[in-house]
N, C-alpha and C positions, 0 to 999 in steps of 0.2 A: 893233246889237250883239247877238250871240248870248248867251243866258242860259247861264252856266256853273254854275249852282246845281245841286247834287245833294243829295238828302236823305241825312242821316247817321242811321244807326240803331245801336242798341246790339247786343250779342251775341245776346240772346234774340230780338230783332226780326229780326236777320239770319238766324238759323236758321229762323224762321217764314217769312220771305220765300222762302228756298231750298226749304223743305218745300212751300209752296204752289206754287211754280214747277214742282216735280217732280210732285207729286200731282195738282194741278188742271189744269196746262197741259202736262204731259208732257215738260218739258224735262229733258234729261240733265245730269249733272255736267259732261261735256265741252262741251256747248252753252253752259251758263252761263259756263264759263271762257272760251270763245271770245267770248261777248258782252262779258265784262269786258275782254278784250284789245282788241276793236274800239272799245268806248266809252272805255276808258282812254286808248288811243292818240289817239282823236279829241280828247278833253279836253286832253291834253298839247299836241297840235298847235295847238289854239285858243289856249292860254295862251302858247306860244312865239311865235306870230304877233303877239302884242301887245307883245313886248319890243323895245327899241331895238336897232339893229345891234350885232353883236359883232365889233369889228375886231381885227386883229392876232393871230388864232389860225389856224394852218394845219390843225390837227387837233383835234377834240373827241371826247369819249367820253360815251356813256350807259352807266351802270353799274347793273345789277340785282343786288340782294342777295337770294339765294334760300334760304329756309328749306326744311324737308322736307315741308311740307304743301300744301294747296290755295291758300294765300295766295302761296306761292312759284310755284305753277302760274299764278296770275293775273298776277303780275309778269312771268313769262317770256312769257306770251301777249301782254301789252302790249309787251314788248321786241320780240317777233317782228313784231307789227303795225307798230310804228314802223319796223323795218327794211324790211318789205315796201313801205311807203308812203314810203320815202326820208326817214323821220323827220318828214315834213311841215313841214320847216323851209325857209322860202322863202329865195331867194338874197339878198334885201335884208337879211335878218337876219344871215346868215353871209357877210359881204362878202368875206373872204379865205380862207375855209375850203376846203380841198381834200378833206378826208375826215372822215366821221362814222363812228365805230366804236361798236358795241354789244357789251358784254361782260356776261356773267352769272356771278356768283361763287356757287358752291354752298357753303353754310355747313355742310353735312352730307355724309356719304358718299352717293354717288348711290344705292347699294343700299338706303339707309334712307328713301328718298323715297316719298311716297304714289303709288299707281298713276296718279292724274291728273297728278302732277308728272312722273313718268317719261314719260308720253305727251307732255307739253309739252317736256321736254328733247329728245326725239327730233325733234319738229317744229321746235324752235328750231335744232337742229344742222342739219337738212335745209335750212333757209332761210339759214343762215350766221351765226347768233348765236354768238359765241365763248363756249363753256361752259367755265369754269375752276373748279378747286377753290380756294376762298378760302385764302389763306395762314394758317397757324395763328398766326403773329405778325401780327395784323391791323393793317393800315395802309391807309387809303383813298388811292387815287391821285388826290387832288383837284387836284394840279398835278404832273405828272410830266415829267421831261426825257426826251425820246425822240429821241436824236441831236440834230439841229439844230432839230427841230420841237418846239413846245410842245404838250403834250397836256393838255387840261383836261376835267374832268368837268363837263358842262353840266347833267346830270340824273341823280339817284339814285333808282332805283325800289326801294321798300322792300317786299320779299316775305318778310320774316323770320318774323313771327308773325301768326297769324290767330285765328279764333274757337275753334279746337280746342286752344289752349294749356291744359295741365292740370298741368304740373310747374313747379317753380321754374326760373328761367333758369340755365343753366350759366354758369360763370365766363367761358367763351369768348364766349357770346352777350351777357353783361353788358358785356364789353370792346367788342364790336362796336357795341352800342347807344350806349355812352358816346362812342365815337369818331365816330359819325354826328352 
């Protein structure tokens, strides 16, 4: 069995890890985000492969909730990598599934996004991730009726907040977090 342990660090430690990665090893912000996408998608694929079969679902959805900063860029990179690799979900797991959809809901206006997030939005669109503005009256599509097909959210990627949070949460973000 593959070890799925990943070290968890606090905010100052994460900033130090990123600083060292850039200064000592020459990694760019874009490359760090790409690595997060590849490793995050791999981790998710490993976890999904351990689940029992999911019967009686014709369509499933992976939903990424995207804030305006680099945490949103990380989640979007993971979503894109999952799409590129067919979500890494083996056919034994999804016994009757015909389609896996990946959506990303932007919780801010796109023009308010960080430069790294704008780059990830462009990449995700190019690869076919559905980029949508999140509804202002927030409701998660945890189980949606879509014609005769049942559409379930199998995985929710949280890219809402990261280490750069400086202000109190807006009422809208408070509502989103409570509903998650």
